[in-house]
N, C-alpha and C positions, 0 to 999 in steps of 0.2 A: 451880124454871122450867126450874134444870139435870135436874133429877129427869124434866120431863115430855118435854125433849128428849130423852134415853135412850128413855124408852117410847116414842115415837113412833119411835125407830129400831130398838128390837125388833119395834113393833108393825110398821116395816116388812118386816122380812124373816121375820114370822110369818103376814102373810098372802100373802108370795112363796111361801116355802114350802108353807102352806097349798093357796094352788091347786096349785100346781105336784105336790103329794101329789094333790089331787081330778082334775087333768088325768089322771096318769101311772098311778098307784098305785090309786087305784080306779074310774078308768077313768068318772069326773063331769065331763066334758068342759066343761058348761056354768058348774056350780058354782065350777070350776076357772076359767075367762073373770072369772065376777061378782068371782073375791078378786081376781084380777090388776088388774080393771077397778079394784075399789075403793081401790088404794095410794096413790092420788092422794086419798083423803081424809084420810087421816092425817097430810097439809101440809095442807090446810084448816085441820084442826084445832089443826095446833102454830101455823099465823098469826094463828087467830084467838084463841087461848089468848096468846101475845106482844102482842098488838094489844092483847087486853082487858086484860093487864095492865098494859100501858103507860096505857093509857083512864082505868083505875084510880087512877091516879096512883104508879104503883110509878116509882122512878127506873132508867133505862135502865142495864142491865149487859151484860156482855161476853155471858150468856147470852141476851140479846132478839139480841145480833146473832151468834150462835153458830144461832140459829132461823132467820134468816133465810139464814147460810150453808148452812144444811141444805135449805131450802126449794127456793136454787137449785140448790144440787148434785141434789138429787132430781129437780127437772124436766128439767137438764140431761143427767144420766147414768140416770136411770132406766130409762127405756124398755131404753138397751140393759145394765143390769145384770140386767134381767128377762128380756132377749133372751138373753144368757150362761148364765144358771143354767134357764130354759127349754131350753137346746141339750145344757146336761148332765144335765138329770135324762130326756131325751128318748134320749139315747143311754143311760144309764146305767139305766134301766127301762122303757123301752118298745123297746129293739134299735133305734133310729134310729142316724142317721150320728155317728161321732166327731168333735168337732167342732173346726173349723179350728183350726190354731193361728196367733195370729197373728205377724206376718214378725220376724224377728229381726235384719235385718240391711238395707241396701240401701237405695234408693227406696220401696220397698212398707213397710219400718220408719218411713222419717221421714214420708211422709205420713201414716202411721197418726198417728205421733207431734203433726203441725202437725193433725191432723183431731181429737186427745183436747183439745190446747191450743183450740181452736176450742169444744168443748165448755164446758172452761173460763170462757174466756170470754162465754160462755152463758149460765152459772152466774154469774159475777161479775155481770152484768147485771141479770140478773133479782136476785140475792140483792143486789148495791146499791141499786137500784131500793127492795127493803121496807125498806132500811138509812136511805135517803134518806126516806124514805113515815115510816117508824115517828118518825126526828129531826124532821120537820114536827110529829107527830101529840104528840110529848115536850112541843114550844114551846120551853123553858128549855134555853141552850147546859150548862148544872150537870148538867143532867139527862142530858145527848144526848153526853159526849162519850168515855163507854165505846163509843156506836156507831159514832162517827168514826173512833178508834181500832181498832176490828174491820177498820172501811172500809180505814184505810192498811196496816194488817198483811197485808189480804187484796190488797191493789195490791202489795206488794211479791211476796209469794208466786206473783200473779199474771206477774209480770215477771219472777222469777226462773226460771216455768214455761215463760214464751213464750223464753227466751234457751236454755233444755235444750233446748227439742222442736226449735227452730228450726234448733241447732246441727248437728240430725242433716243436716237438708236441706244444708250448707254441708260438713260433712265426716259422710257416712256413716258408720255401722257396717259393718264389713266381715267374711264369716265367720271365725269361729274356724279356723284353718289345722286339715288332719286330718293328725292323727297316724298315724306306718306302725309297726304294729306290729316289734321287730326282732327 
């Protein structure tokens, strides 16, 4: 299962890079768009494989939990990751404008951190729902302990991310002091 998760992650980026290469290097915009649109199919394959594995009687493991996390993160962050890569390719290979750098301080930085946490919360909701669905599918508690353990750990990570992300709202990062040449 771990190898399949890794293959799906590699497949995701292969589809993204191939789509962008078709779009900007080969000038095959429709094929490039089709490849980019097809990236969610990798999530469907991963979900189907994880569910089939559990349904076939395999003990639910942390790998199944990681598959659920991968799917949640891919859905919540996938579009923004592809948009980031698209902007980079457009600038580098097609003469597009330089991508805007994210704010590093002040209220805009704090807002970006909060938005990132909300995406993390969305990923958690999706992945957590999948984890609970796998737990129900597996049935026995002995078979699902690993999934519940993954959900507990992810809950802790989400809480830490909340504390860090929202700390910038209370204590915004200040710009670094400009050093004067002597």
